[in-house]
PQR file with spaces between the fields and no chain letter, atoms N, CA, C, O and H, PARSE charges and radii, in Angstrom:
ATOM       1  N    MET     1     -30.118  163.300   93.360 -0.4000 1.5000
ATOM       2  CA   MET     1     -29.046  162.322   93.341 -0.0000 2.0000
ATOM       3  C    MET     1     -28.178  162.487   92.094  0.5500 1.7000
ATOM       4  O    MET     1     -26.952  162.498   92.198 -0.5500 1.4000
ATOM       5  N    VAL     2     -28.787  162.614   90.933 -0.4000 1.5000
ATOM       6  CA   VAL     2     -28.025  162.742   89.695 -0.0000 2.0000
ATOM       7  C    VAL     2     -27.222  164.036   89.690  0.5500 1.7000
ATOM       8  O    VAL     2     -26.084  164.057   89.219 -0.5500 1.4000
ATOM       9  H    VAL     2     -29.783  162.605   90.849  0.4000 1.0000
ATOM      10  N    ASN     3     -27.800  165.111   90.207 -0.4000 1.5000
ATOM      11  CA   ASN     3     -27.058  166.374   90.265 -0.0000 2.0000
ATOM      12  C    ASN     3     -25.829  166.256   91.161  0.5500 1.7000
ATOM      13  O    ASN     3     -24.793  166.857   90.875 -0.5500 1.4000
ATOM      14  H    ASN     3     -28.724  165.094   90.589  0.4000 1.0000
ATOM      15  N    LEU     4     -25.937  165.489   92.235 -0.4000 1.5000
ATOM      16  CA   LEU     4     -24.804  165.263   93.125 -0.0000 2.0000
ATOM      17  C    LEU     4     -23.683  164.495   92.403  0.5500 1.7000
ATOM      18  O    LEU     4     -22.507  164.825   92.549 -0.5500 1.4000
ATOM      19  H    LEU     4     -26.778  165.001   92.467  0.4000 1.0000
ATOM      20  N    VAL     5     -24.053  163.487   91.636 -0.4000 1.5000
ATOM      21  CA   VAL     5     -23.070  162.722   90.852 -0.0000 2.0000
ATOM      22  C    VAL     5     -22.381  163.638   89.841  0.5500 1.7000
ATOM      23  O    VAL     5     -21.158  163.612   89.703 -0.5500 1.4000
ATOM      24  H    VAL     5     -25.009  163.219   91.517  0.4000 1.0000
ATOM      25  N    LYS     6     -23.166  164.439   89.144 -0.4000 1.5000
ATOM      26  CA   LYS     6     -22.598  165.361   88.151 -0.0000 2.0000
ATOM      27  C    LYS     6     -21.649  166.359   88.808  0.5500 1.7000
ATOM      28  O    LYS     6     -20.536  166.572   88.327 -0.5500 1.4000
ATOM      29  H    LYS     6     -24.159  164.460   89.257  0.4000 1.0000
ATOM      30  N    LYS     7     -22.091  166.971   89.909 -0.4000 1.5000
ATOM      31  CA   LYS     7     -21.272  167.981   90.575 -0.0000 2.0000
ATOM      32  C    LYS     7     -19.971  167.386   91.098  0.5500 1.7000
ATOM      33  O    LYS     7     -18.903  167.965   90.901 -0.5500 1.4000
ATOM      34  H    LYS     7     -22.996  166.798   90.300  0.4000 1.0000
ATOM      35  N    ALA     8     -20.051  166.242   91.760 -0.4000 1.5000
ATOM      36  CA   ALA     8     -18.851  165.610   92.308 -0.0000 2.0000
ATOM      37  C    ALA     8     -17.866  165.247   91.195  0.5500 1.7000
ATOM      38  O    ALA     8     -16.659  165.444   91.335 -0.5500 1.4000
ATOM      39  H    ALA     8     -20.919  165.772   91.920  0.4000 1.0000
ATOM      40  N    SER     9     -18.382  164.727   90.109 -0.4000 1.5000
ATOM      41  CA   SER     9     -17.513  164.345   88.994 -0.0000 2.0000
ATOM      42  C    SER     9     -16.868  165.566   88.351  0.5500 1.7000
ATOM      43  O    SER     9     -15.675  165.559   88.046 -0.5500 1.4000
ATOM      44  H    SER     9     -19.363  164.567   89.995  0.4000 1.0000
ATOM      45  N    LEU    10     -17.654  166.604   88.149 -0.4000 1.5000
ATOM      46  CA   LEU    10     -17.102  167.824   87.551 -0.0000 2.0000
ATOM      47  C    LEU    10     -16.087  168.492   88.471  0.5500 1.7000
ATOM      48  O    LEU    10     -15.060  168.986   88.006 -0.5500 1.4000
ATOM      49  H    LEU    10     -18.623  166.610   88.396  0.4000 1.0000
ATOM      50  N    ASP    11     -16.365  168.511   89.771 -0.4000 1.5000
ATOM      51  CA   ASP    11     -15.439  169.112   90.732 -0.0000 2.0000
ATOM      52  C    ASP    11     -14.117  168.355   90.792  0.5500 1.7000
ATOM      53  O    ASP    11     -13.053  168.969   90.865 -0.5500 1.4000
ATOM      54  H    ASP    11     -17.199  168.109   90.150  0.4000 1.0000
ATOM      55  N    TYR    12     -14.178  167.027   90.762 -0.4000 1.5000
ATOM      56  CA   TYR    12     -12.972  166.219   90.960 -0.0000 2.0000
ATOM      57  C    TYR    12     -12.238  165.923   89.655  0.5500 1.7000
ATOM      58  O    TYR    12     -11.014  166.041   89.586 -0.5500 1.4000
ATOM      59  H    TYR    12     -15.043  166.528   90.702  0.4000 1.0000
ATOM      60  N    TYR    13     -13.002  165.530   88.599 -0.4000 1.5000
ATOM      61  CA   TYR    13     -12.377  165.114   87.334 -0.0000 2.0000
ATOM      62  C    TYR    13     -12.483  166.153   86.220  0.5500 1.7000
ATOM      63  O    TYR    13     -11.855  166.006   85.172 -0.5500 1.4000
ATOM      64  H    TYR    13     -13.996  165.434   88.655  0.4000 1.0000
ATOM      65  N    GLN    14     -13.275  167.203   86.444 -0.4000 1.5000
ATOM      66  CA   GLN    14     -13.546  168.219   85.440 -0.0000 2.0000
ATOM      67  C    GLN    14     -14.246  167.654   84.198  0.5500 1.7000
ATOM      68  O    GLN    14     -14.130  168.212   83.107 -0.5500 1.4000
ATOM      69  H    GLN    14     -13.785  167.323   87.296  0.4000 1.0000
ATOM      70  N    LYS    15     -14.969  166.552   84.371 -0.4000 1.5000
ATOM      71  CA   LYS    15     -15.784  165.989   83.296 -0.0000 2.0000
ATOM      72  C    LYS    15     -16.834  165.064   83.905  0.5500 1.7000
ATOM      73  O    LYS    15     -16.706  164.628   85.049 -0.5500 1.4000
ATOM      74  H    LYS    15     -15.063  166.099   85.258  0.4000 1.0000
ATOM      75  N    LEU    16     -17.861  164.776   83.132 -0.4000 1.5000
ATOM      76  CA   LEU    16     -18.902  163.858   83.582 -0.0000 2.0000
ATOM      77  C    LEU    16     -18.411  162.418   83.457  0.5500 1.7000
ATOM      78  O    LEU    16     -17.552  162.129   82.624 -0.5500 1.4000
ATOM      79  H    LEU    16     -17.965  165.130   82.203  0.4000 1.0000
ATOM      80  N    PRO    17     -18.943  161.520   84.271 -0.5600 1.5000
ATOM      81  CA   PRO    17     -18.502  160.124   84.191  0.2800 2.0000
ATOM      82  C    PRO    17     -18.946  159.482   82.881  0.5500 1.7000
ATOM      83  O    PRO    17     -20.014  159.790   82.352 -0.5500 1.4000
ATOM      84  N    GLN    18     -18.107  158.586   82.372 -0.4000 1.5000
ATOM      85  CA   GLN    18     -18.464  157.857   81.155 -0.0000 2.0000
ATOM      86  C    GLN    18     -19.310  156.634   81.476  0.5500 1.7000
ATOM      87  O    GLN    18     -20.010  156.110   80.610 -0.5500 1.4000
ATOM      88  H    GLN    18     -17.240  158.336   82.803  0.4000 1.0000
ATOM      89  N    GLU    19     -19.243  156.178   82.735 -0.4000 1.5000
ATOM      90  CA   GLU    19     -19.979  154.993   83.146 -0.0000 2.0000
ATOM      91  C    GLU    19     -20.472  155.152   84.581  0.5500 1.7000
ATOM      92  O    GLU    19     -19.747  155.649   85.443 -0.5500 1.4000
ATOM      93  H    GLU    19     -18.674  156.604   83.439  0.4000 1.0000
ATOM      94  N    VAL    20     -21.708  154.727   84.827 -0.4000 1.5000
ATOM      95  CA   VAL    20     -22.280  154.724   86.165 -0.0000 2.0000
ATOM      96  C    VAL    20     -22.733  153.297   86.460  0.5500 1.7000
ATOM      97  O    VAL    20     -23.439  152.690   85.655 -0.5500 1.4000
ATOM      98  H    VAL    20     -22.297  154.324   84.127  0.4000 1.0000
ATOM      99  N    VAL    21     -22.329  152.759   87.610 -0.4000 1.5000
ATOM     100  CA   VAL    21     -22.708  151.406   88.004 -0.0000 2.0000
ATOM     101  C    VAL    21     -23.730  151.493   89.136  0.5500 1.7000
ATOM     102  O    VAL    21     -23.476  152.127   90.160 -0.5500 1.4000
ATOM     103  H    VAL    21     -21.756  153.252   88.264  0.4000 1.0000
ATOM     104  N    ILE    22     -24.868  150.863   88.951 -0.4000 1.5000
ATOM     105  CA   ILE    22     -25.920  150.822   89.968 -0.0000 2.0000
ATOM     106  C    ILE    22     -25.902  149.424   90.575  0.5500 1.7000
ATOM     107  O    ILE    22     -26.118  148.433   89.878 -0.5500 1.4000
ATOM     108  H    ILE    22     -25.075  150.347   88.120  0.4000 1.0000
ATOM     109  N    THR    23     -25.643  149.355   91.869 -0.4000 1.5000
ATOM     110  CA   THR    23     -25.507  148.074   92.551 -0.0000 2.0000
ATOM     111  C    THR    23     -25.901  148.236   94.012  0.5500 1.7000
ATOM     112  O    THR    23     -26.367  149.298   94.425 -0.5500 1.4000
ATOM     113  H    THR    23     -25.467  150.160   92.435  0.4000 1.0000
ATOM     114  N    GLY    24     -25.717  147.200   94.772 -0.4000 1.5000
ATOM     115  CA   GLY    24     -26.002  147.265   96.206 -0.0000 2.0000
ATOM     116  C    GLY    24     -27.401  146.823   96.509  0.5500 1.7000
ATOM     117  O    GLY    24     -28.359  147.418   96.017 -0.5500 1.4000
ATOM     118  H    GLY    24     -25.340  146.337   94.437  0.4000 1.0000
ATOM     119  N    GLY    25     -27.542  145.802   97.302 -0.4000 1.5000
ATOM     120  CA   GLY    25     -28.876  145.249   97.511 -0.0000 2.0000
ATOM     121  C    GLY    25     -29.353  144.693   96.182  0.5500 1.7000
ATOM     122  O    GLY    25     -28.582  144.049   95.471 -0.5500 1.4000
ATOM     123  H    GLY    25     -26.764  145.319   97.702  0.4000 1.0000
ATOM     124  N    GLU    26     -30.576  144.923   95.845 -0.4000 1.5000
ATOM     125  CA   GLU    26     -31.122  144.503   94.546 -0.0000 2.0000
ATOM     126  C    GLU    26     -31.796  145.702   93.910  0.5500 1.7000
ATOM     127  O    GLU    26     -32.920  146.042   94.279 -0.5500 1.4000
ATOM     128  H    GLU    26     -31.202  145.446   96.424  0.4000 1.0000
ATOM     129  N    PRO    27     -31.126  146.362   92.947 -0.5600 1.5000
ATOM     130  CA   PRO    27     -31.654  147.613   92.379  0.2800 2.0000
ATOM     131  C    PRO    27     -32.981  147.462   91.640  0.5500 1.7000
ATOM     132  O    PRO    27     -33.698  148.447   91.464 -0.5500 1.4000
ATOM     133  N    THR    28     -33.321  146.249   91.205 -0.4000 1.5000
ATOM     134  CA   THR    28     -34.572  146.089   90.463 -0.0000 2.0000
ATOM     135  C    THR    28     -35.802  145.985   91.364  0.5500 1.7000
ATOM     136  O    THR    28     -36.923  145.925   90.859 -0.5500 1.4000
ATOM     137  H    THR    28     -32.738  145.449   91.349  0.4000 1.0000
ATOM     138  N    LEU    29     -35.618  145.961   92.682 -0.4000 1.5000
ATOM     139  CA   LEU    29     -36.767  145.858   93.580 -0.0000 2.0000
ATOM     140  C    LEU    29     -37.659  147.090   93.540  0.5500 1.7000
ATOM     141  O    LEU    29     -38.866  146.993   93.758 -0.5500 1.4000
ATOM     142  H    LEU    29     -34.707  146.009   93.092  0.4000 1.0000
ATOM     143  N    ASN    30     -37.067  148.248   93.263 -0.4000 1.5000
ATOM     144  CA   ASN    30     -37.853  149.474   93.144 -0.0000 2.0000
ATOM     145  C    ASN    30     -37.811  149.904   91.679  0.5500 1.7000
ATOM     146  O    ASN    30     -37.053  150.797   91.298 -0.5500 1.4000
ATOM     147  H    ASN    30     -36.086  148.326   93.086  0.4000 1.0000
ATOM     148  N    ARG    31     -38.633  149.257   90.876 -0.4000 1.5000
ATOM     149  CA   ARG    31     -38.628  149.435   89.421 -0.0000 2.0000
ATOM     150  C    ARG    31     -38.830  150.889   89.006  0.5500 1.7000
ATOM     151  O    ARG    31     -38.092  151.399   88.163 -0.5500 1.4000
ATOM     152  H    ARG    31     -39.248  148.532   91.185  0.4000 1.0000
ATOM     153  N    ASP    32     -39.810  151.553   89.581 -0.4000 1.5000
ATOM     154  CA   ASP    32     -40.112  152.929   89.188 -0.0000 2.0000
ATOM     155  C    ASP    32     -38.935  153.860   89.455  0.5500 1.7000
ATOM     156  O    ASP    32     -38.585  154.685   88.611 -0.5500 1.4000
ATOM     157  H    ASP    32     -40.410  151.139   90.266  0.4000 1.0000
ATOM     158  N    TYR    33     -38.327  153.727   90.631 -0.4000 1.5000
ATOM     159  CA   TYR    33     -37.165  154.560   90.962 -0.0000 2.0000
ATOM     160  C    TYR    33     -36.006  154.266   90.020  0.5500 1.7000
ATOM     161  O    TYR    33     -35.335  155.183   89.546 -0.5500 1.4000
ATOM     162  H    TYR    33     -38.612  153.057   91.317  0.4000 1.0000
ATOM     163  N    LEU    34     -35.774  152.994   89.752 -0.4000 1.5000
ATOM     164  CA   LEU    34     -34.671  152.602   88.873 -0.0000 2.0000
ATOM     165  C    LEU    34     -34.860  153.163   87.465  0.5500 1.7000
ATOM     166  O    LEU    34     -33.916  153.698   86.884 -0.5500 1.4000
ATOM     167  H    LEU    34     -36.319  152.249   90.137  0.4000 1.0000
ATOM     168  N    LEU    35     -36.047  153.050   86.919 -0.4000 1.5000
ATOM     169  CA   LEU    35     -36.314  153.586   85.585 -0.0000 2.0000
ATOM     170  C    LEU    35     -36.142  155.098   85.544  0.5500 1.7000
ATOM     171  O    LEU    35     -35.592  155.639   84.585 -0.5500 1.4000
ATOM     172  H    LEU    35     -36.814  152.615   87.391  0.4000 1.0000
ATOM     173  N    ASP    36     -36.610  155.777   86.579 -0.4000 1.5000
ATOM     174  CA   ASP    36     -36.460  157.234   86.658 -0.0000 2.0000
ATOM     175  C    ASP    36     -34.979  157.615   86.733  0.5500 1.7000
ATOM     176  O    ASP    36     -34.531  158.529   86.039 -0.5500 1.4000
ATOM     177  H    ASP    36     -37.057  155.338   87.358  0.4000 1.0000
ATOM     178  N    LEU    37     -34.235  156.918   87.567 -0.4000 1.5000
ATOM     179  CA   LEU    37     -32.806  157.199   87.720 -0.0000 2.0000
ATOM     180  C    LEU    37     -32.055  156.972   86.415  0.5500 1.7000
ATOM     181  O    LEU    37     -31.286  157.833   85.987 -0.5500 1.4000
ATOM     182  H    LEU    37     -34.598  156.176   88.130  0.4000 1.0000
ATOM     183  N    VAL    38     -32.266  155.837   85.786 -0.4000 1.5000
ATOM     184  CA   VAL    38     -31.562  155.514   84.545 -0.0000 2.0000
ATOM     185  C    VAL    38     -31.904  156.527   83.450  0.5500 1.7000
ATOM     186  O    VAL    38     -31.034  156.893   82.659 -0.5500 1.4000
ATOM     187  H    VAL    38     -32.891  155.138   86.134  0.4000 1.0000
ATOM     188  N    SER    39     -33.135  156.977   83.394 -0.4000 1.5000
ATOM     189  CA   SER    39     -33.525  157.957   82.370 -0.0000 2.0000
ATOM     190  C    SER    39     -32.809  159.292   82.557  0.5500 1.7000
ATOM     191  O    SER    39     -32.625  160.040   81.597 -0.5500 1.4000
ATOM     192  H    SER    39     -33.842  156.680   84.036  0.4000 1.0000
ATOM     193  N    LYS    40     -32.406  159.593   83.794 -0.4000 1.5000
ATOM     194  CA   LYS    40     -31.705  160.853   84.069 -0.0000 2.0000
ATOM     195  C    LYS    40     -30.193  160.729   83.903  0.5500 1.7000
ATOM     196  O    LYS    40     -29.481  161.731   83.960 -0.5500 1.4000
ATOM     197  H    LYS    40     -32.556  158.986   84.574  0.4000 1.0000
ATOM     198  N    LEU    41     -29.703  159.522   83.699 -0.4000 1.5000
ATOM     199  CA   LEU    41     -28.265  159.296   83.510 -0.0000 2.0000
ATOM     200  C    LEU    41     -27.930  159.210   82.020  0.5500 1.7000
ATOM     201  O    LEU    41     -27.072  158.427   81.612 -0.5500 1.4000
ATOM     202  H    LEU    41     -30.282  158.707   83.653  0.4000 1.0000
ATOM     203  N    ASN    42     -28.610  160.015   81.223 -0.4000 1.5000
ATOM     204  CA   ASN    42     -28.446  159.968   79.773 -0.0000 2.0000
ATOM     205  C    ASN    42     -27.089  160.482   79.286  0.5500 1.7000
ATOM     206  O    ASN    42     -26.830  160.455   78.083 -0.5500 1.4000
ATOM     207  H    ASN    42     -29.308  160.651   81.555  0.4000 1.0000
ATOM     208  N    PHE    43     -26.238  160.938   80.160 -0.4000 1.5000
ATOM     209  CA   PHE    43     -24.917  161.436   79.807 -0.0000 2.0000
ATOM     210  C    PHE    43     -23.860  160.351   79.940  0.5500 1.7000
ATOM     211  O    PHE    43     -22.679  160.602   79.700 -0.5500 1.4000
ATOM     212  H    PHE    43     -26.448  160.960   81.138  0.4000 1.0000
ATOM     213  N    SER    44     -24.274  159.144   80.322 -0.4000 1.5000
ATOM     214  CA   SER    44     -23.317  158.114   80.690 -0.0000 2.0000
ATOM     215  C    SER    44     -23.821  156.725   80.312  0.5500 1.7000
ATOM     216  O    SER    44     -25.022  156.510   80.153 -0.5500 1.4000
ATOM     217  H    SER    44     -25.234  158.940   80.518  0.4000 1.0000
ATOM     218  N    TYR    45     -22.896  155.795   80.171 -0.4000 1.5000
ATOM     219  CA   TYR    45     -23.220  154.389   79.998 -0.0000 2.0000
ATOM     220  C    TYR    45     -23.621  153.863   81.372  0.5500 1.7000
ATOM     221  O    TYR    45     -22.933  154.137   82.356 -0.5500 1.4000
ATOM     222  H    TYR    45     -21.920  155.969   80.301  0.4000 1.0000
ATOM     223  N    VAL    46     -24.726  153.108   81.461 -0.4000 1.5000
ATOM     224  CA   VAL    46     -25.237  152.642   82.746 -0.0000 2.0000
ATOM     225  C    VAL    46     -25.103  151.120   82.837  0.5500 1.7000
ATOM     226  O    VAL    46     -25.521  150.391   81.937 -0.5500 1.4000
ATOM     227  H    VAL    46     -25.285  152.886   80.662  0.4000 1.0000
ATOM     228  N    VAL    47     -24.515  150.659   83.938 -0.4000 1.5000
ATOM     229  CA   VAL    47     -24.394  149.232   84.228 -0.0000 2.0000
ATOM     230  C    VAL    47     -25.226  148.945   85.471  0.5500 1.7000
ATOM     231  O    VAL    47     -25.101  149.643   86.478 -0.5500 1.4000
ATOM     232  H    VAL    47     -24.176  151.251   84.669  0.4000 1.0000
ATOM     233  N    ILE    48     -26.075  147.922   85.408 -0.4000 1.5000
ATOM     234  CA   ILE    48     -26.880  147.530   86.561 -0.0000 2.0000
ATOM     235  C    ILE    48     -26.431  146.138   86.986  0.5500 1.7000
ATOM     236  O    ILE    48     -26.496  145.183   86.212 -0.5500 1.4000
ATOM     237  H    ILE    48     -26.177  147.355   84.590  0.4000 1.0000
ATOM     238  N    GLU    49     -25.973  146.042   88.237 -0.4000 1.5000
ATOM     239  CA   GLU    49     -25.584  144.746   88.777 -0.0000 2.0000
ATOM     240  C    GLU    49     -26.781  144.179   89.527  0.5500 1.7000
ATOM     241  O    GLU    49     -27.256  144.779   90.491 -0.5500 1.4000
ATOM     242  H    GLU    49     -25.921  146.818   88.865  0.4000 1.0000
ATOM     243  N    THR    50     -27.264  143.029   89.087 -0.4000 1.5000
ATOM     244  CA   THR    50     -28.461  142.428   89.660 -0.0000 2.0000
ATOM     245  C    THR    50     -28.306  140.916   89.712  0.5500 1.7000
ATOM     246  O    THR    50     -27.495  140.338   88.988 -0.5500 1.4000
ATOM     247  H    THR    50     -26.877  142.542   88.304  0.4000 1.0000
ATOM     248  N    ASN    51     -29.090  140.281   90.575 -0.4000 1.5000
ATOM     249  CA   ASN    51     -29.123  138.821   90.563 -0.0000 2.0000
ATOM     250  C    ASN    51     -30.151  138.308   89.572  0.5500 1.7000
ATOM     251  O    ASN    51     -30.275  137.100   89.373 -0.5500 1.4000
ATOM     252  H    ASN    51     -29.749  140.750   91.164  0.4000 1.0000
ATOM     253  N    GLY    52     -30.893  139.221   88.947 -0.4000 1.5000
ATOM     254  CA   GLY    52     -31.861  138.859   87.915 -0.0000 2.0000
ATOM     255  C    GLY    52     -33.159  138.299   88.441  0.5500 1.7000
ATOM     256  O    GLY    52     -33.956  137.777   87.660 -0.5500 1.4000
ATOM     257  H    GLY    52     -30.792  140.203   89.109  0.4000 1.0000
ATOM     258  N    TYR    53     -33.399  138.385   89.705 -0.4000 1.5000
ATOM     259  CA   TYR    53     -34.575  137.782   90.328 -0.0000 2.0000
ATOM     260  C    TYR    53     -35.891  138.289   89.724  0.5500 1.7000
ATOM     261  O    TYR    53     -36.807  137.502   89.485 -0.5500 1.4000
ATOM     262  H    TYR    53     -32.752  138.809   90.339  0.4000 1.0000
ATOM     263  N    LEU    54     -35.984  139.591   89.478 -0.4000 1.5000
ATOM     264  CA   LEU    54     -37.251  140.156   88.992 -0.0000 2.0000
ATOM     265  C    LEU    54     -37.336  140.265   87.477  0.5500 1.7000
ATOM     266  O    LEU    54     -38.381  140.654   86.956 -0.5500 1.4000
ATOM     267  H    LEU    54     -35.240  140.230   89.671  0.4000 1.0000
ATOM     268  N    PHE    55     -36.273  139.934   86.754 -0.4000 1.5000
ATOM     269  CA   PHE    55     -36.315  140.025   85.287 -0.0000 2.0000
ATOM     270  C    PHE    55     -37.024  138.797   84.720  0.5500 1.7000
ATOM     271  O    PHE    55     -36.649  137.658   84.996 -0.5500 1.4000
ATOM     272  H    PHE    55     -35.424  139.618   87.178  0.4000 1.0000
ATOM     273  N    ARG    56     -38.035  139.055   83.939 -0.4000 1.5000
ATOM     274  CA   ARG    56     -38.790  137.962   83.299 -0.0000 2.0000
ATOM     275  C    ARG    56     -39.013  138.288   81.861  0.5500 1.7000
ATOM     276  O    ARG    56     -39.628  137.503   81.138 -0.5500 1.4000
ATOM     277  H    ARG    56     -38.339  139.981   83.715  0.4000 1.0000
């Protein structure tokens, strides 16, 4: 998934994105996947849109 984001951004904008927004449904429901994804987006500022249901 991250390689697809990088390739699409480089092909279209000739640079990596400065910001990635993770949203849709509730991204915190799959904690392990979310942590893995965010750790691989180290080239960009990451925004997570959540309702905060699972944050404690």
